[in-house]
C-alpha positions in Angstrom: 198.2 160.8 62.0 196.8 160.0 58.9 193.0 162.3 58.7 190.1 162.6 56.4 190.1 166.1 54.9 187.8 167.5 52.0 189.7 168.0 49.0 189.4 168.2 45.0 190.7 165.6 42.8 193.5 166.6 40.1 191.7 166.2 36.7 192.6 163.3 34.7 193.8 161.2 37.1 193.4 157.4 37.0 191.0 156.0 39.7 191.5 152.3 41.1 188.6 150.4 42.1 190.7 149.2 45.4 193.9 150.4 47.1 194.8 147.7 49.5 197.2 149.2 52.1 199.5 146.4 53.5 201.0 143.2 52.2 201.3 140.6 55.1 198.6 138.1 55.6 195.7 140.4 55.7 196.7 142.2 52.8 197.9 139.3 50.3 195.1 137.4 51.4 192.0 140.2 50.9 193.7 140.5 47.7 193.3 137.1 46.5 189.8 137.1 47.5 189.3 140.5 45.1 190.5 138.8 42.2 188.1 135.8 42.8 185.2 138.5 43.1 186.2 139.5 39.8 187.9 142.9 40.7 191.2 143.7 38.7 191.5 147.3 38.5 193.2 147.5 42.5 196.9 147.7 43.8 198.2 146.4 47.0 201.1 148.7 48.5 203.2 147.4 51.2 205.9 149.6 52.5 208.5 147.0 52.8 208.3 143.7 51.0 205.5 140.9 51.2 205.5 139.5 54.6 208.0 141.7 56.1 206.6 142.1 59.7 207.0 137.8 59.5 210.7 137.8 58.5 211.1 140.1 61.3 210.4 137.5 63.7 213.6 136.3 66.0 214.6 133.5 64.5 213.7 130.7 67.1 209.9 131.9 67.2 207.2 129.7 65.3 203.7 129.7 64.3 201.8 128.7 67.4 199.0 127.3 64.9 200.0 123.9 63.3 199.8 123.9 59.8 198.5 120.6 57.6 197.7 120.5 54.1 194.2 119.4 54.8 192.7 120.6 51.6 192.1 117.4 49.7 189.3 116.2 52.9 187.7 119.8 52.5 189.6 121.5 55.7 191.9 124.7 54.8 195.4 125.0 56.7 195.2 126.9 59.7 197.7 129.2 58.6 196.3 129.1 54.9 195.3 132.6 53.9 193.8 131.8 50.3 191.6 128.7 49.5 193.6 125.9 47.5 197.0 126.9 49.2 198.9 125.6 52.0 201.8 126.5 53.7 202.4 123.2 55.1 202.4 121.6 51.5 204.4 124.5 50.4 207.1 124.7 53.0 206.7 121.0 54.4 206.9 122.2 58.0 204.0 122.0 60.8 205.5 125.1 62.6 206.6 128.0 60.4 209.1 130.2 61.5 208.6 133.9 60.3 211.0 133.9 57.8 209.5 130.9 55.9 205.9 131.9 56.0 206.9 135.4 54.4 208.4 133.2 51.6 204.8 131.5 51.7 203.1 134.9 51.2 205.5 136.0 48.5 204.6 132.6 46.7 200.7 133.4 47.3 201.0 136.7 45.6 203.2 135.9 42.7 200.9 132.6 42.0 198.1 134.8 41.9 200.1 137.4 40.0 198.9 140.5 42.5 199.2 143.7 42.1 202.2 144.5 44.6 204.3 147.7 44.7 206.9 146.9 47.0 208.6 149.4 49.0 205.8 151.8 48.8 205.3 153.7 52.2 201.5 155.2 52.7 201.8 158.7 54.0 198.3 160.1 54.0 194.7 158.3 52.9 192.5 161.1 52.5 188.7 160.9 51.6 187.8 163.5 48.7 184.4 163.6 47.9 183.2 160.3 46.9 186.6 158.8 46.8 190.2 158.3 48.5 193.2 160.0 47.6 196.4 157.8 48.8 199.9 159.7 48.8 203.1 158.2 49.1 206.4 159.4 48.6 206.4 159.1 44.6 202.7 159.2 43.6 199.3 159.9 44.8 196.5 157.5 44.1 193.1 157.8 43.4 190.6 154.8 44.8 187.0 154.0 45.0 187.4 151.7 48.2 190.5 151.4 50.5 191.2 148.3 52.3 193.6 149.0 55.4 195.5 145.9 56.3 198.4 146.9 57.7 198.8 144.9 60.3 199.9 145.6 63.8 202.9 143.7 64.3 205.2 146.3 63.2 204.5 148.6 66.0 205.5 147.3 69.3 204.0 149.0 72.6 206.6 150.4 74.3 205.2 152.9 77.2 202.9 150.9 79.4 204.9 151.8 82.4 207.7 154.6 84.0 211.4 153.0 82.3 209.8 150.9 79.7 212.2 152.6 77.5 214.9 150.7 79.3 213.4 147.3 78.2 214.1 145.5 75.1 210.7 144.3 73.2 210.8 141.1 71.9 209.8 142.2 68.3 213.2 143.7 67.9 215.2 140.6 68.8 216.8 138.9 65.9 217.6 136.1 67.8 217.3 135.1 71.5 220.7 132.8 71.4 222.6 135.6 70.5 221.6 137.6 73.8 224.4 137.9 76.5 223.9 137.6 79.8 222.4 134.6 81.8 219.7 136.1 84.0 216.6 137.6 82.4 213.4 139.4 83.4 210.3 138.9 80.6 206.9 140.7 81.2 204.3 139.7 79.5 203.1 136.0 80.1 201.1 135.8 76.9 202.3 134.1 73.7 205.5 136.1 73.0 206.6 136.0 76.5 206.3 132.4 77.0 207.9 131.8 73.5 210.9 134.3 74.7 211.0 132.2 78.2 211.3 128.8 76.4 213.6 129.9 73.6 216.2 131.5 76.4 215.7 128.5 79.0 216.4 126.4 76.3 220.1 127.9 76.4 220.0 127.1 80.4 219.7 130.8 81.0 217.3 132.1 84.4 214.4 133.5 83.4 211.7 135.6 85.5 208.7 135.4 83.8 206.0 138.5 85.0 202.2 138.8 83.9 199.3 140.8 85.2 197.1 137.7 85.1 197.5 134.4 84.7 197.2 133.1 80.9 198.8 130.0 81.5 195.9 129.0 83.9 193.0 130.8 81.9 190.2 128.2 81.8 188.8 129.7 78.3 189.0 127.8 75.1 189.5 131.0 73.3 193.2 131.2 72.1 192.6 135.1 71.8 192.6 134.7 75.8 194.1 131.7 77.0 198.0 130.2 75.9 197.7 128.1 72.8 198.1 124.4 73.6 201.8 124.6 71.8 202.9 127.4 74.4 201.3 125.0 77.0 202.9 122.1 75.7 206.3 123.7 75.9 205.8 124.8 79.5 205.5 121.4 80.5 209.3 120.8 79.3 211.8 119.9 82.1 214.4 123.0 81.0 211.4 125.4 80.8 210.5 124.3 84.5 213.7 124.5 85.4 215.0 127.5 84.5 211.7 129.4 84.2 210.3 130.9 87.4 206.4 132.1 86.7 205.2 135.3 88.7 201.3 135.3 87.8 199.1 138.5 89.0 202.2 140.7 89.6 201.5 144.0 87.2 204.9 145.8 86.8 204.7 149.3 88.0 208.4 150.7 86.7 211.8 149.8 85.5 214.9 151.8 86.8 218.3 151.6 85.1 221.8 151.7 87.0 225.3 151.3 86.3 225.6 147.7 87.0 221.9 146.6 85.9 218.3 147.3 86.2 215.4 147.2 88.9 212.0 146.2 87.7 209.5 147.1 90.8 206.2 145.3 90.8 202.8 147.4 91.9 202.8 145.1 95.2 206.3 147.1 96.1 208.6 144.1 95.4 211.8 144.8 93.7 213.5 142.5 91.2 217.3 143.2 89.8 218.4 142.2 86.7 221.6 142.9 84.9 220.4 142.5 81.4 217.7 144.8 80.1 214.1 143.3 80.9 212.5 141.9 77.9 209.2 143.7 77.0 206.5 141.1 75.7 203.1 143.6 76.1 202.1 143.6 72.7 201.5 146.0 69.9 200.0 149.5 69.2 198.6 148.4 65.9 198.5 150.1 62.5 195.1 151.2 62.6 196.1 153.9 65.4 197.6 155.6 62.3 194.0 155.9 60.6 192.0 156.5 63.7 190.6 160.0 62.6 189.0 157.6 59.6 187.3 155.4 62.3 185.2 155.5 65.0 186.4 154.2 68.0 184.5 151.4 70.3 185.0 151.5 74.0 187.8 148.9 73.9 189.7 151.5 71.8 189.2 149.5 68.3 187.8 150.9 65.3 184.2 150.6 64.7 182.9 148.4 62.0 179.3 147.7 60.2 178.6 143.9 59.2 181.0 144.5 56.0 183.9 145.6 58.2 183.5 149.1 56.5 184.4 152.0 58.8 180.8 153.6 60.2 182.6 157.2 60.0 184.4 157.1 56.6 182.2 154.9 53.9 184.3 152.8 51.3 187.1 152.4 54.0 187.4 148.9 55.4 189.7 147.1 58.0 191.2 143.6 57.5 193.6 142.1 59.8 193.9 141.5 63.7 192.5 144.4 64.7 189.2 143.3 63.4 186.2 143.5 66.7 182.5 142.9 66.4 181.1 143.0 69.4 183.2 140.4 71.9 184.4 138.4 69.1 188.3 139.0 68.6 189.5 138.0 65.0 193.3 138.1 65.9 194.8 135.1 64.3 195.2 134.2 60.6 192.7 131.6 60.7 190.0 134.1 62.7 190.6 137.0 60.1 191.0 135.2 56.8 187.1 134.4 57.5 186.1 138.0 56.7 188.1 138.3 53.6 185.3 137.4 51.4 182.5 139.7 53.3 184.8 142.8 52.5 185.5 141.6 48.7 181.5 141.1 48.1 180.9 144.3 50.0 183.4 146.1 47.4 182.1 144.1 44.7 178.6 145.0 45.0 179.1 148.6 45.4 181.1 148.2 41.7 178.2 146.3 40.5 180.2 142.9 39.8 178.4 139.6 41.1 181.0 138.0 42.5 179.6 134.7 42.1 182.8 132.9 42.9 182.9 134.2 46.4 180.2 131.7 47.7 182.7 128.7 47.4 184.6 130.3 50.0 182.0 129.2 52.3 182.5 125.4 52.3 186.1 126.0 53.3 185.5 128.1 56.7 186.5 131.4 54.4 183.1 133.3 54.5 181.9 134.3 57.6 179.1 136.7 58.1 176.7 134.9 60.6 178.4 136.2 63.9 175.7 134.3 65.9 177.6 131.0 65.7 180.9 132.4 67.1 182.1 132.0 70.8 181.1 128.7 71.7 183.6 127.4 74.3 184.7 123.7 75.1 183.2 121.8 77.7 185.6 119.7 80.0 184.7 115.9 80.0 
C-alpha cells in the first residue's frame, strides 16, 4: 500500500511540476492536455511500455467502441485520447485489437514528444510538506502535483468466492483459440465474459455463461451498466446461440477442483461440472487501491474527488482514468474519462500561474466536461 507520510526533502533536488503515473490511455491523454496547458516540466512514469495493458489483451479481443475518423466534421473519434488524432485514421480499423491500440498510444506519445520514462515502476507516493516524493527502484523524484493514471486492467479481481484461485482470469489468456478443451464455464456476463464466450463459440466450443444479473437484458442505455451494441450484436450470431448457454441471475458460490476436472456451485445449490478450469470475467481491482490511503473513499469504495478530480484528502493528487466517479456518474470508458483531462490540466496550470487558454478549444471536441449536470440522460425507446 502506498501511504502519505510526513517527511523532509533532500536539499537541492529538482522539483517537477507534475508526475503522471501510468502510460496508458489516461496517462498519455492527460499528458497531452498538460502540454496544451503550457506545462513542460513534467514526467510520465510507466512501469512497462506505453499501452502495455492493451497489448496484454487476448489476441482476439477488440474494442467494443467503434473508431471512425470524424475530425473533419468536428467530432472526435470515440477511441481517441487527444484532439487531432484518430485511431481509425492511423490504424485503418474500426474495432482495434489491444496490440493495435497500444501501437496507437505509442505513436501519440512520440508525436507530442511526451517525456515518458518506460520500465519505471512507482514504489511509493508520499506527500512531503506541500510537494510529493515519488520513489522508483532507481531514483526519487519530487513533484508539486501527481496525477494517478495507472488504470485498472493490470489487476484482475481473483478473490470473489471460495475456489476462485482454480479459475483463470480472462485477462491472463493470450488467445482463446489456443485453449485446450471443448467445454467451458465463463463466470461473469458483462463485456469480457461475452467476449470470451463469443470467441470460444467461434471455435465450436461449448460454453456456459453465468452472471449474477442479466446485463444482456438491462434496459439502461448507459454502457457502464448494460452491454454494448457490439456485444449484443455478436450474441445474435448463429454460432453464439448454438454453442453458448446463458445462466442469468445465477451468482456463483464456489469452485472445487477434482482429479478429473472442476465443479462450479451456484448460490441456488446447483452444481455444474467442467473438465477445464472455469474462466473468470469478474472485472478488475483497479490501481487506485494502491494509493487508497491518499484518498477518502466513497461508499462504493471508489476515491472521493473534488470538482477537479483532485483528492479531497491529499491536495495536489489527481485521478485520471476509469476509476473516476462523481455522484452516480461513471467514467469507465475512454470516451468518458477523456472528458476530464482538460479539467485536471486546467486545475494544475492554474495552481502554477499559467493561463492554459489553449485548453478552451477542448470544449468543442467534447473533451472538456466541467458541468456534470448535463450527464445521465437516458435514451428514449420509440
